[in-house]
N, C-alpha and C positions, 0 to 999 in steps of 0.2 A: 588815058593813063591806065584805066582798069583793063581795057582790051590788051594793052601792051603787057601788063602783068600776066594775064592768062596765056598770051602767046608765048612769052618767055617761060612760063611754068610748063607749058606743053613741050617746048623745045628741050628744057631740062629733063622732063620726064622721059622723052624719047631717046635723047642722046645720053642723058645722065645715067641710065641703067648700065650702059657699058662702062661708064666712068665711076660708078659707085655713088652717084649723087643720092643721098638719103631722102631729101625732100627739097623741093624748090620753093618752099614757103619759109618765111622767117620764124625763128624760134620766138615764141611769145612768152614763154614761162607761165602761161595760164594753166591752172589746175582745173580740169573739167569736172562738172557735176556727175556723180555716179548715177547710172540708170539708163533707161531707154531713150532713144532719139528718133525723131522722124528723119527720113533720108529722101532727098529730092530725086534720086535716080533709083535704079533697080538694086535691091539689096536690103540688108538689115544692119543696123548700126546701134551699138550700145557701149557703155563705158563701165568698167568694173575695176576693183582694186584688190590685189593679192593681200589677204589678211596678215600673212607672216612677213613678207618682204616689203609690203607697202607700195610696190610698183603699180602704177595705173596702166590699164590696158584698154585698147579699143577692141571690142569683140565685133567682128564683121563677117558677114556671109553674103556672097553675091547671088546665091540661089536659095537660101533658106535651109539648106541641108548640111553643108560642111562649113564649119566656123573656124576663123583664125583669131588668135589673140595677138594683137599688134601693140608693142610697147608705145606709150605716149611719153616722149622725151622732150622736156622744156616746151610743152604745148604742141609739138609736131608729131606726125606719124607718117610711115611709109611702109608699103608691103607690096611685093610682086608675087603672085601665085601663078605659076605656069611660065613657060619659056616662049621666046620669039624665035621661030625657025629651028627649035631644038627637038628633043625627044619627050619632054614632059609637057604634054598638051591637053590638060584637063578641060572638060566642057564648061567648068565654072571659073576659068582663068580670069584674073583681073590685075590691074596695077592701081593702087590707091595711094594718094599722097595729099596731105593737107595739114591744117593747123586749127587750133581753137582761137577764135577772136574774142571770146568771152567765156565764162564758165559754163554757159548754156548754149553756145553756138559754135559750130565748126564749119569750115569751108575748104574746098580743095578741088581736085580733079580725079576722075576715074576713067580707066579704059577697060573694056571687057574684051576677053579673048576667046577664041575657039579655033582649034586645029592649028595652034602655034602662030596665029595671026591676031593682031590687036586692032580694035576699032579706033575711031577718032577719040580725042580727048574731050570728055564731057565734064563741065563744072558741076559741083554739087554743093548743097547746103544741108546741114544737119542741125536740128533744134531739139533741145531737151524736152521730154514729155513728162510733166509732173504727175 
């Protein structure tokens, strides 16, 4: 069953980009803990909250140099940086999708890109570092 979940998540990630699929993971409604997280793939993963608006963001970098603030909505997140076969082909391209399964744990999948081509779908886990 878990393999089927990851397979379907990968299909949604690949096909869903064209269809506007925001995340292949269910909305959990979990509010994540603010702070740094360990990340089981290449990259840096942290959560912060906008003090004025109250919006929670995932702060992610695939290379440790350029960072994205990704909104966490109902416990889920999705971000694509770079195109497939287009003209915006950064060396730090990625597609990140996942959800929080507890306030201190997230899981999902990531694809890394280079030269407008993306790699296989890799599962990841992220755990809060107190």
